[in-house]
C-alpha positions, -999 to +999 in steps of 0.1 A: +025+459-796+019+482-767+046+494-744+036+471-716+037+440-738+072+450-749+083+452-713+069+418-705+087+403-735+119+420-722+114+405-687+108+371-702+139+373-723+160+380-693+144+354-671+127+379-647+093+361-645+089+370-608+087+407-619+060+398-645+039+381-617+044+412-595+032+435-623+000+415-626-007+418-589-003+455-584-021+485-599-023+523-597+007+544-587+028+514-576+024+497-610+034+529-628+065+533-606+076+498-613+070+502-651+090+534-652+118+517-633+119+487-657+120+511-687+152+527-672+171+495-666+197+483-691+189+446-688+217+436-712+243+454-691+230+439-658+230+403-672+266+408-686+277+419-651+259+389-636+278+365-660+311+381-650+305+371-613+311+335-624+347+343-636+377+347-613+395+381-611+427+379-629+457+402-624+488+395-645+517+404-622+542+411-649+522+441-661+524+459-627+551+482-616+556+506-587+547+543-592+566+575-583+554+601-558+566+632-540+567+632-502+552+664-489+574+663-458+606+661-480+599+689-504+625+716-505+615+751-494+616+763-530+595+734-542+569+739-515+567+776-521+563+772-558+536+746-555+517+766-529+518+797-549+505+780-581+477+763-561+468+795-542+464+814-575+438+790-588+417+790-555+419+828-551+407+833-587+376+812-582+386+784-605+384+756-579+354+735-568+350+705-544+328+675-545+319+654-515+308+618-520+281+613-494+258+587-508+264+561-481+244+553-449+261+550-415+249+514-410+284+500-403+287+526-376+254+516-360+241+550-371+207+553-388+209+580-414+233+594-440+270+589-430+276+627-431+251+631-403+272+610-380+284+629-349+321+624-340+326+627-303+353+654-304+359+680-277+330+667-255+302+684-276+309+665-308+309+675-345+290+660-374+311+648-404+293+674-426+302+701-401+339+691-401+340+694-439+321+727-438+346+741-413+375+729-435+361+748-465+352+779-445+388+781-433+401+779-469+376+805-480+388+829-453+425+822-461+421+827-498+394+853-498+369+833-519+339+810-516+346+776-530+315+760-548+306+728-529+289+699-546+275+671-525+267+637-540+238+619-523+220+587-532+183+579-538+183+563-504+196+593-484+190+624-505+160+638-487+175+630-452+207+648-463+188+679-475+167+681-444+198+677-422+217+705-440+187+728-439+181+721-402+217+730-394+218+760-418+246+743-439+269+749-408+273+785-418+283+777-454+268+799-481+238+779-492+239+794-527+273+778-532+261+743-522+247+720-548+234+685-541+231+658-568+221+621-568+243+592-579+231+564-601+220+529-590+220+494-603+197+465-595+207+438-569+208+403-584+206+370-567+227+339-574+202+328-601+203+361-619+169+373-606+165+410-596+155+415-559+122+431-551+121+455-522+094+463-496+082+492-517+074+467-545+101+481-568+133+464-580+159+469-553+189+490-564+222+499-548+244+529-556+266+522-585+298+529-565+320+560-562+331+556-598+296+567-607+305+602-595+318+614-628+287+604-649+264+617-621+282+651-622+275+653-660+240+639-659+228+662-631+241+693-648+269+699-622+296+698-648+279+724-670+274+745-638+311+743-630+321+753-665+297+783-664+314+793-631+348+791-648+360+762-627+393+747-639+402+722-611+379+699-591+387+680-559+367+649-551+368+634-516+346+613-493+325+624-464+340+601-439+376+614-435+377+637-405+412+651-416+404+655-453+421+686-468+398+697-496+418+727-505+454+716-503+474+742-523+505+720-523+487+691-540+470+715-565+503+733-573+522+701-578+496+689-603+499+722-622+537+722-620+538+686-633+513+695-661+490+665-653+453+662-655+448+641-624+465+641-590+460+623-557+473+622-521+485+590-505+497+578-471+520+549-464+504+516-456+506+506-420+516+471-430+516+450-462+481+436-454+463+468-445+429+467-462+435+497-486+439+501-524+475+510-535+488+531-563+509+514-591+514+515-629+497+489-650+505+487-687+523+520-681+491+538-669+482+549-634+462+524-615+450+516-580+447+479-571+422+470-544+437+450-514+415+421-524+431+419-558+468+425-549+487+392-548+503+386-514+538+383-528+535+418-543+519+433-512+550+423-492+577+433-518+601+461-507+624+485-525+661+493-520+653+515-490+633+487-473+600+505-480+570+487-494+571+488-532+533+490-533+529+511-501+511+542-513+475+540-501+447+556-520+428+577-494+400+591-516+417+625-519+416+631-557+421+661-579+411+666-616+411+692-643+375+700-654+384+685-688+395+653-672+362+649-654+343+656-687+364+630-705+359+603-678+321+610-675+316+598-710+336+566-706+322+534-692+341+522-661+345+485-653+322+472-626+332+451-596+308+428-579+304+423-542+284+394-527+262+408-498+233+402-476+202+420-489+166+415-478+138+411-504+102+403-509+094+367-521+067+356-545+042+355-517+049+391-507+067+381-475+100+398-466+130+376-464+159+388-443+189+365-452+215+355-426+241+348-453+251+368-484+225+362-511+230+387-539+254+407-560+259+444-559+277+461-588+299+491-584+326+510-602+355+525-583+366+561-587+402+552-593+395+529-623+393+561-643+430+568-636+438+544-664+425+568-690+455+590-684+492+587-691+503+600-657+491+610-623+509+632-597+509+616-562+517+636-531+525+615-501+510+630-470+510+618-434+484+596-418+483+618-387+477+649-408+455+636-437+437+604-429+412+598-401+385+576-417+352+568-399+342+534-413+338+507-386+319+508-354+349+496-334+386+489-339+405+501-369+392+533-387+365+537-361+350+568-344+375+562-316+406+563-338+392+592-358+385+612-327+421+607-314+437+617-348+414+647-352+420+661-317+458+655-318+460+672-352+442+703-341+463+703-309+494+705-330+479+734-350+475+752-317+437+753-319 
């Protein structure tokens, strides 16, 4: 049986007859592209994920407990100095790298293009999100007399636009030889009947596999091997859309070394019990972040002896790992979460359908689901006004307006 016949049997087995019809209609390069894509899809995995969408999410409350943390503002002078010295040694000796997750588009902001190319209206002339991060790293390089290797994760959708943008702006003065871009993985979009959506390019529509795909993408793209070759021991992973992200926080790094853990993270206190953020906890004695959608209301409102929220440490995508921890995680399958979204597609007559209601499932893994592979995590509580100015929504909470205010006030306090 030839390869094509095998693929058709595979499509039949998984009830993807519409793709078989499409294959019969197209030829040449388009046909080859679709065949290559089909060959690289794990149909069994996708159908298992689809079946899971029919089951409710279950969280057994009795297995969850609050987690411990250190408050950066309450560290003793000795503690802070010890942590900072330990962290500084690693960065100065060239054993530290940073990864920026920049695979998303700025659609929610009303911006066409990669999110990192969004310009935040600060100081009148504005700064791009990539520029803000580059400035942050350049300052660390100057302070610690080094050049931190910078790895930027893009997606199939925005990779070329990101590269063109960074080239056009000369990497905002960052040493181009120390910047590596790599592409995250993707998974097909599935409708309610379990059919994969076809896009305008006559290929199966895929969406990025979530920020949890960062670990495997680092390994599969050779970035992990590159880090090891450079002698990197610690890796920071953060997102592109936090205008106050500290990518080289020596206190966080030193605390992780001092506590002899493989993973560490920074948190800020939830504004209120129902803020839409994931929170740190321990589940089955292991570190865990529970998404706001999955935290029972009763637990979200629970307080401790001091009247503070028991589950009030927000995960702000500010994570630190030993290189060995990343290697370990990169070989482990993470659980996938499904999101029901609106996605356009091409119907059997070749016409584009733009839905007005959610019509399909997107599957993604979350970066924090890997925390469960470890016995412990060191958490440093920062301050929202110093550490967290996300640019996520066009208006209201976590919008360019709120990020601009936080950013300008922060630098005003620093006297710059």
